[in-house]
N, C-alpha and C positions, 0 to 999 in steps of 0.2 A: 733259632733256627724254628721253622716251621714242619711239621710232620701232614702231607694232607695223602689219604688214603683212597685209593679204587679200586672196586673189586675186580676188573678184569685189566686186561694188560693194554695200556695205550700205545698208541702209535708215537712216535719220536716227537713230531710236530707239534701233538695235543700237549707232550710236555714243554714243548718249547715255547708254546703261547703261554701258556700258565704260567711260568716263569717270567716271561716278559712281562707281564697284568700284575702280579702277585707285588704287594709293597713290601713284604719279606723276603730278602734277595737268596737268602740261605733255606730256602724252601725247598724239601726232598718229595717227590713224590712215589709214595709205595705204591705198587701194582701186587694186585692177587692177594689181596689184603685179606681175603674170606675164601680160603680153599673150595669151599663145595661150589664157588661158581668161576670158572674156566672157561676165557672167551678173549678175542680181539674187539677193540674199539678204536675204528681205524678213522683216520682223519675226512675233511670233508672235500679234500682235494683227489686224495684216495677211494673214492666210492665207485669209481667207474672201472676201478683195476679189476681184472679177470686173478683173484688172487685168491689162494684158500683163505686166508682171516678176513675177507671180505665176502665174498661168497657164502660162507658159515654162518654168517653172522646175521642175528635176528632181525639188527637196529635200522632204522629207517638214515640213508644217508641227510646230512645238513643239522643234527639234532643233537649228537653226541658231544662232539669239537665244545660247541658253543656254551650247552649245560654244563660240561664240565668243569670249560675255563670258568665261567661265571659266576658258578658256585665256591671255588677256591677262592677266586679271586674277591669276590665278597663277604666272606667266609674270615678271610684274612683284615679287611678291611673294618672288621667289626672288633676286632681285637685291640 
């Protein structure tokens, strides 16, 4: 089992993409791992949605989903 933490709350599709790419199939993504940082990380497909989560996010579209996925997959591949 592997635990991967993200300081913000990630959209479900990011979690699915991570789970599809990791070598350890019992990977659990722990969100809101740092209580001092709270916010949403939307997936690339949701970047143009006019929702609170997207409009209130300081993140640039097209960066977070790939960055999170690659970081977790790369880390597990090193184990």
